[in-house]
N, C-alpha and C positions, 0 to 999 in steps of 0.2 A: 317445703323443707330443703330441697336441693338448692333452690335459688337463694334461700336465706343463708345456707352454708357457703354459697359462692360469695356472697357479700361480706360474710364474716371473715373468711380466710384470705381474702385478697383485697388489697387496696387498688389493684389494677382493674379497671372496668372494661378495658379493651386492649387488644394487641395490634401492632402494626406489622403486616407481612411485607417484607422487603421484596419478595418475588425472585424471579430469575435474574433480573437486571434492574438497576436503579437509573439507567440512562433513559431520558425521555424519548430519544429517537428509536429505541428498541421496542417500545411498547406496542405500537401498531403492527409491526411485522410479527411480533410474538403473538399478538391477538389473532391475526390471520392464520398463523401456523397452527395454533392450538384449537382454533375454531374448526379448521379442516380436519385435524386429528380427531376431534370430538365427533364431528359428523360422520367421518369414516368409521369410527368405533361403533357408534350407534347403528349405522346402516349394516355394517358387516355382521355384528352380533345378532341383530334382528333377523337378517336374512338366514343366518345359520339356524336360528330357532324355528323359523317358518319352514325351511327346507326339511328339517328333521320331522316336524309335526305333519307335514304334507305327504311324506313318503312312508308308507307302512313298513317297507323293508328296513328302515332306519329306526324302528321302534324296538331297539335292543339296548341293553344296559349301557354300553359304551357311548352311544349317541344320546341317550337320556342324560347321562352325566355331563356330556359336552353341552347340551342345551341348558342345563342348570348352570354350568360354568359361564356360558355366554350371557345368561340372564344376570348373574352376579356381576360380571364385568361391566354391563350397562350401568348398574347402580354404583359400582366402584368408581368408574370414571365420572359419573354424575356428581358424586360427593366431592370431587376435586376440581374438575375443569371449569364448570360454570363460575365458581368463585374466582378462579384465575382470570377468566375472561373479563369479569367485572373489574378486577383490580388493574388489568392492563390499561383500561380506559378511565381509571379513576385517579385523581391526584392524592386522595386520602385512602390508602390501602389498609383499612382497618377491619377488624372482626371482633365482635363482643367476646367477653370472657366465656360466657355460657355457649356462644356460638362456636368458639374455638374448641372447647371440650366436646361439644356435640359432633363437630366434624371429625375430630380425632377418634371418637368412639366408633363412628360408622366406618371410617377408613380401616381401623384395626379389625372390626368385625368382618367386613367384606374381604379384606386381604387374607385373613385366616380362613374364611370359607373357601376362597380360591385355593389356598394351601392344602386344606383337607380334601377338597375335591380332586386335586392332583394325585393325592395318595389313593383315593378311591379308584381313580382311573388307572393308576399303576397296578393296583390289586386286581382290577378287572382284566387287564392285559396278562397279568401273571397267571390267573386261572385259565384264561382262554388258550394260552400257549403251553403252560406246564401241566394242566389237567383238563384237556378239552372235552373228555368223555363225561365229566361231571360238571361242566360249565353251566348247563341249564339248571341243574339241581342247586348248585352253590349260589349262582347269581339269579335267584328267583326274584319275583316281584316284591315279596315281603322284605327280603334282605336288601334289595336296592333302595326301597323307600326308607328303611332303617338307616342305611349308610348316608343317604342324603340328609335325613333328619338330624343325625349326629353331627354331620359336617356343618350344618346351618345353626346348630344350637350351642355347641361348646365354645365357639369364638366369642359369644356374648359374655360368657363368664370371664374370659381372659381380658377382654376389652374393659369390662366394668371394673375389674380389679385395679387396672392401671389408672383409669379415670378417677376412681375414688381416692387412690393414693395421691394422685396429682392434685386433687382438690384440697388436700390437707396442707399443701405448701402455701407460702406467702410470697407474693411477687410485689416487691416494693422499690426496686431499683430502676430497671428499664423495662419497657413493654415492646421493644423492637425485636421481632422474631426474624432471624436470618434464614428464612425459608419461604416457599410459596404456599405452604399449607401448615396446619397445626400438627406438629410431630413432637414426640416426647423428648427427644434429645435436646433440641434447641430451647424447649420450654424449661427443662431442668436447669439449663445454663443461666436462665434468668431468675431462678429462685434465690431469695435471700435467707431462706431457712434450710435446715438440714435435709439433704436428699439421700441420706444413708439407706432408709427403708426402700425408697424408690429404686435406687441403684442395685440394692441387694435383690429385689424382686425381679428386676430386668435380667440380672445375671443368673438367676435360678429358674423361676417359673417362666420368664420370657424366653430363656434359652431352651428350655424343654419344649415349649410350644413351637418354637421356631425350628429347632434342629430335629426333633423327633419325627415329624412328617417327612423331612428330607431323607433321614436314615431309613425310614420304611420304604421310600421310593427306591433308594439305592439297593436295599436288600431285595426288593422285587425284581429289579433289573439284573442284578447278579444272577438270581435264579433263572430269569428269562434267558440271559445270554448262555448260561450253562446248558439249558434245554435246547436252545437254537443250535449250538455247536454240535449237538448230538444228531441233528437232522442230517441224513446222508446226502440229499440232493441240494444242489446250489440254488435251485428255484425255490425250494421250501424255505431255505435260510433267508433268501432275499425277501420272500413274502412275509415271513415272521418279523424281520427287522423293519420292513416298511410299515407294518401296523403299529410299531412302537416309535418310529422316527419322529413323528409330529409331536407326540406327547413328551418325548425326551428333549426336544428342542425348546418347548415351552417351559419345562422344568429348569433347564440350564439358564434360560433367560430370566425367569422369575426369581429363583433362589440365588443365582449368582449376584444379582444386583442387591437383593435383600441382605445377604451375608456381608457384602461390601460395606453397607451402611451401618448395620447393627452389631456385627461381630468385631467391634473395635471400642477402645475406651472412650468415654464421654469427652475427655480432654482433647482427643484427636478429631473430633467432629468438625469438619471444615465445609467450605462453600462447594467443593467438588462433590460432596455427598448429595447435593441437590440434583445434580445430573443423574446420578445413580438412582435417586428416588423417582425420577421421571420414568426410568426404564420399567420398574416393577409396578408403578401406579398408573401410568398413562400408556406407554408404548406397548407393554405386554397385552393389555386389554384390546388395543387396536390390532396387533399382529396375530393374536390367537386365531381369529376366523380365517385369515390368509394361510397361516401355517397348517391348520387342520384341513382346509379345503384343497390347497395346492398338492398335498401329499396323499389325499384320500379320494380314490376314484368314485366310491359310492356317494360321498358328499358332493363332489363335483357334478355327478349325474343328477342328484336331487336338486341342486341349485339350478342346473340347466333346465330341468323340467319345471321348476317353480317359476323361473323367469319366462319360459315359453308359455306357461299357463297364464301368467299375468299379462303378457303381451297379447295373447289371444283374447282375453277378457276385455282389454282396452280397445282392441280393434273392433270387437263385437259391439262395445258400448258406443264407439263413434259411428259405426255403421248404422246401428239402430237409431241413434240420435239424428243422423242425416236423413234416414228414411222417414222418421216422425216429422221432421221439419218439412220434408217434401210433401207428406200427406196433409200437414196443416196448411201449407201454401196452396195446395190444390183445393182444399176445402174452402179456403177464403176466396178463391177465384170463381168457383162454381156458382154461387148465388149471383155474382155480378153478371155471369153469362146468361143465367135464366131471366134476369131482369131485362136484358137486352132483347 
């Protein structure tokens, strides 16, 4: 049904993604750059997840939410960068109509899961600092699972709404998308049918989904700062701020770039927005593990223990391998000696 609808509503069977640059000499350097970014992103987030899982002291709500955020960032980056890498080395940078909508669906789902998880992490810090005596009761296992489930479920409804509305449009003029991924703004500019409903939905439902999580985070941090200022000792204030510094840095990086792209009229959408899109789609996922680990002693300690354990396992593997080879060699020599 969906594929039939795709064929009926659009005479465009594929889109051409112009990417970050149309100059041939830029393609290989960009390929190398984004390949490195992708590998660093996957490695950093996988290490974060393994460090949290391997250390029982990190089995707390804050680190559970962080591990879910890292898992989401892996798939978020994977929904974007591999296609970019293929396009950098291809002369025909095309994506099918259905493929374009599929990519946009998952980008919006994963981006909003990130957004909701940042709210949950802000709430966790708010309870830990403003109501520490009831933290264990409030942030119990059942509530943590519920918060993660809601964060991972609601974005699907938001994404599906915009995909279905976009699928009602007709694309009959140009199929050239001035972007490196399928995003709603450049696609709406290609439509030759009315985009009134799409634009209205973006300015209402889209704005609510985008701004409400940010306002919740702001409210949480206002309450946190008020509580921290009441702490008499400078050491206590410093410790409280240090627990929030990493999360606040990620929030500013993520929401700052998103607001720059989406909180502006469609007519003002320009090439510069592609750079801002890289920040919240690619760079934030790569930087998150570094931001959290560099400012968090517990996570740095867990990462150090994880790397030391892996190094020890590797050394035991090679040692046992060498011994087995020695035993095999000795066994092969003995029969020859007995024959002599």
